Structure formats: structure tokens, C-alpha cells
C-alpha positions as CSV (number, residue, x, y, z in Angstrom):
1,X,47.2,30.2,22.5
2,X,48.2,27.0,20.7
3,X,51.4,26.5,22.8
4,X,49.2,26.9,26.1
5,X,46.9,24.2,24.8
6,X,49.8,21.9,24.0
7,X,51.2,22.6,27.4
8,X,47.8,21.6,29.0
9,X,47.5,18.5,26.9
10,X,51.2,17.5,28.1
11,X,50.3,18.4,31.7
12,X,47.1,16.2,31.6
13,X,48.7,13.3,29.8
14,X,51.6,13.3,32.2
15,X,49.4,13.3,35.3
16,X,47.1,10.5,33.7
17,X,50.1,8.3,32.8
18,X,51.7,8.7,36.2
19,X,48.4,7.9,37.9
20,X,47.7,4.7,35.8
21,X,51.2,3.3,36.3
22,X,51.1,4.1,40.1
23,X,47.7,2.4,40.3
24,X,49.2,-0.5,38.6
25,X,52.1,-0.9,41.0
26,X,49.6,-0.7,44.0
27,X,47.1,-2.9,42.3
28,X,49.3,-5.7,41.4
29,X,50.7,-5.8,44.9
30,X,47.0,-6.0,46.2
31,X,44.4,-8.8,46.4
32,X,43.2,-7.5,43.1
33,X,46.3,-8.4,41.3
34,X,44.6,-10.5,38.7
35,X,42.4,-7.7,37.7
36,X,45.2,-5.2,37.2
37,X,47.2,-7.6,35.3
38,X,44.3,-8.2,33.0
39,X,44.4,-4.5,32.1
40,X,48.0,-4.7,30.8
41,X,46.9,-4.5,27.2
42,X,44.7,-1.5,27.8
43,X,47.5,0.2,29.5
44,X,49.7,-0.2,26.6
45,X,47.0,1.1,24.2
46,X,46.3,4.2,26.5
47,X,50.1,4.9,26.8
48,X,50.5,4.9,23.1
49,X,47.5,7.0,22.6
50,X,48.9,9.5,24.9
51,X,52.1,9.6,23.0
52,X,50.0,10.1,19.8
53,X,48.1,12.9,21.1
54,X,51.3,14.8,22.1
55,X,53.3,13.9,19.0
56,X,54.1,16.9,16.9
57,X,54.0,17.0,13.0
58,X,52.3,14.0,11.5
59,X,53.6,13.2,8.2
60,X,54.1,10.2,5.8
61,X,57.5,9.3,7.3
62,X,56.1,9.1,10.7
63,X,53.1,6.9,9.6
64,X,55.6,4.6,7.7
65,X,57.8,4.4,10.9
66,X,54.7,3.3,13.0
67,X,53.6,0.8,10.5
68,X,57.0,-0.8,10.0
69,X,57.7,-1.1,13.7
70,X,54.2,-2.6,14.6
71,X,54.3,-5.0,11.7
72,X,58.0,-6.1,11.8
73,X,58.0,-6.1,15.7
74,X,55.1,-8.5,15.5
75,X,56.7,-10.7,12.9
76,X,60.0,-10.9,14.8
77,X,58.1,-12.1,17.8
78,X,56.2,-14.8,16.0
79,X,59.5,-16.1,14.6
80,X,60.8,-15.9,18.0
81,X,58.0,-17.8,19.5
82,X,57.8,-20.4,16.7
83,X,61.5,-21.2,16.3
84,X,63.4,-19.9,19.4
85,X,66.1,-18.7,17.0
86,X,65.8,-14.9,17.9
87,X,65.4,-14.4,21.6
88,X,65.5,-18.1,22.8
89,X,62.8,-20.5,23.6
90,X,59.8,-18.9,25.3
91,X,56.0,-18.8,25.3
92,X,53.5,-16.0,25.9
93,X,51.1,-16.3,28.7
94,X,47.7,-14.8,29.3
95,X,48.5,-11.4,30.8
96,X,49.0,-9.5,27.4
97,X,45.6,-10.6,26.1
98,X,44.5,-12.0,22.8
99,X,47.1,-13.8,20.6
100,X,47.8,-14.5,17.0
101,X,50.3,-17.3,16.1
102,X,51.3,-17.5,19.8
103,X,52.1,-13.7,20.1
104,X,49.8,-11.1,21.8
105,X,48.4,-8.8,19.2
106,X,49.3,-5.9,21.3
107,X,53.0,-6.6,21.1
108,X,53.7,-4.5,18.0
109,X,52.3,-1.5,19.8
110,X,54.7,-2.2,22.7
111,X,57.7,-2.3,20.3
112,X,56.5,0.9,18.8
113,X,56.0,2.7,22.2
114,X,59.5,1.6,23.6
115,X,61.3,2.5,20.4
116,X,59.6,5.8,20.0
117,X,60.4,6.8,23.7
118,X,64.0,5.8,23.4
119,X,64.5,7.3,20.2
120,X,63.2,10.7,21.4
121,X,65.2,10.5,24.5
122,X,68.5,9.9,22.6
123,X,67.6,12.2,19.6
124,X,69.1,15.4,21.2
125,X,72.4,13.7,22.1
126,X,75.1,15.2,19.9
127,X,76.5,12.5,17.5
128,X,75.8,10.5,14.5
129,X,72.7,8.5,13.8
130,X,74.7,5.3,14.5
131,X,75.7,6.5,18.1
132,X,72.2,7.6,18.9
133,X,70.8,4.2,17.9
134,X,73.3,2.5,19.9
135,X,72.6,4.5,23.1
136,X,68.7,4.0,22.6
137,X,69.3,0.3,22.2
138,X,71.4,0.0,25.3
139,X,68.8,2.0,27.1
140,X,66.0,-0.6,25.9
141,X,68.3,-3.5,26.8
142,X,68.7,-2.3,30.3
143,X,65.0,-1.8,30.7
144,X,64.4,-5.3,29.4
145,X,66.5,-6.7,32.1
146,X,63.7,-5.6,34.6
147,X,60.9,-6.3,32.3
148,X,62.0,-10.0,32.1
149,X,61.9,-10.4,35.9
150,X,58.4,-9.0,35.9
151,X,57.2,-10.9,32.9
152,X,58.2,-14.4,34.3
153,X,56.7,-13.5,37.7
154,X,53.3,-12.3,36.2
155,X,52.8,-14.6,33.3
156,X,53.6,-12.1,30.5
157,X,55.8,-14.9,29.1
158,X,57.8,-17.7,30.3
159,X,61.1,-19.2,29.3
160,X,61.8,-23.0,28.6
161,X,65.2,-22.7,30.1
162,X,65.7,-22.1,34.0
163,X,67.4,-18.8,33.4
164,X,66.9,-16.2,30.9
165,X,69.3,-16.8,27.9
166,X,71.8,-14.2,27.1
167,X,70.7,-14.6,23.6
168,X,67.6,-12.8,24.5
169,X,69.4,-9.5,25.6
170,X,71.7,-9.8,22.5
171,X,68.7,-10.1,20.3
172,X,66.9,-7.3,22.1
173,X,69.8,-5.1,21.6
174,X,70.1,-5.8,17.9
175,X,66.4,-5.5,17.1
176,X,66.2,-2.3,19.0
177,X,69.3,-0.9,17.3
178,X,67.8,-1.6,13.8
179,X,64.4,-0.1,14.8
180,X,66.1,2.9,16.2
181,X,68.3,3.4,13.1
182,X,65.0,3.6,11.1
183,X,63.6,6.1,13.7
184,X,66.7,8.4,13.4
185,X,66.8,8.0,9.5
186,X,63.3,8.8,8.7
187,X,62.3,12.5,8.6
188,X,59.7,13.3,11.1
189,X,59.5,15.5,14.2
190,X,61.3,13.8,17.2
191,X,60.4,16.2,20.0
192,X,57.8,14.8,22.4
193,X,58.3,15.6,26.1
194,X,55.7,13.0,27.2
195,X,58.1,10.3,25.8
196,X,60.6,11.2,28.6
197,X,58.0,11.0,31.4
198,X,56.5,7.7,29.9
199,X,59.8,6.0,29.9
200,X,60.5,7.0,33.3
201,X,57.1,5.9,34.5
202,X,57.5,2.5,32.8
203,X,61.1,2.0,34.1
204,X,60.0,2.8,37.6
205,X,57.0,0.5,37.0
206,X,59.1,-2.6,36.2
207,X,61.9,-1.8,38.5
208,X,59.6,-1.6,41.5
209,X,57.7,-4.7,40.5
210,X,61.0,-6.5,39.9
211,X,62.6,-5.6,43.2
212,X,59.5,-5.9,45.4
């Protein structure tokens, strides 16, 4: 009975997430673009909520992981925006909502969601923690290539330089790698099928917006 309930939760969560990302793609290409872009922070919160609903085995280590990624992810972005020494010189626009010290408050949740999904995807790969973390960081850096195109097009953030600096991708890989090392080191359940579907939905969302 419990497994059936989990399957129903997974199915409902998957359909819901696919629906909102599909609606986002259609909406951003419509005359209601500004309205759908305004919903971006809400979309991130909903996506992370769905992940939490489908996560199995809450424990102290998982909560520590979430806290560290949200806080450190936000701090890294603040340092990046204020100094330019992390990702390069960039500023956040209005699309991601309310900001603190020049960084959208939601950005820590975004880091958590991306790292969690990549970590779950690479966790079952045979190999050491170091290898899994490298593969996960590579996956996130690949996704960031498309995110950057969409971000500059729709005012998520903008770069001072004409082109996106290679420094950004190097920093993305390093930060992602360190976060994934933490993910793979801490002892908590890393089996969440929704993470696969969410990562695919997000990837298709950003790739479609980047190319069309």
C-alpha cells in the first residue's frame, strides 16, 4: 500500500512538473511572456517542493546538505556579483525576483535543486565519489551553457562583457564539483526518480528557449 502511494505521488509530481515546464515554454513564446517570466521564482520553489515530497529517508545529514548548499550557494553568488572574481562580472535582472545584496533570494534553492538532481543521476554510476562528482559537475556545466543563453535573453542576469567569459564555466564546474562531493560524502538516501524527470524537463526547457 505504501509503495502504491509513493508511485502515485511520483506520477502526479511528474505530470505536474512536465505541465508547468511545457506551459513555461509556450507562455514565454507568447504575448504573455512577461507574466510567465515573472513566475520563474515560483516555478523554482514548486520544483524543489516536488523533489522534497518524493525524497525518501529524511535525516540529519540530508538537512545539513540542504542548509549548506542553500547558504553557501547564495554566498558564492554574492561574492560573484560584488567582486566578479568567481564567475566574472555580471548583474542579476528582475526575472528571478526579490534580491538581497544584488542576488535573488531564490538562487540558493536553485543551486540545491540542480546539485541534488545531478547527484541523484550520477549516484548509481559505478565508481568512486570523486568520479561521480566530476560527472555530475560536467552535467551541470553542460546545462549551464544553455542556461546562460536563456538568462541573457530574458533578463535573468547579464554580463558586463560582450561574450560570456570562460571563467564562468570553469567556476560553475568547480563549485558544482565541491557541492557534489558533499552530496556524495554525506550519508542520506539518494534514490529519487523524480530528480531524473525534473532534470530532463529543465534541460529541455532551457535548450528549447536557447535555440528558438
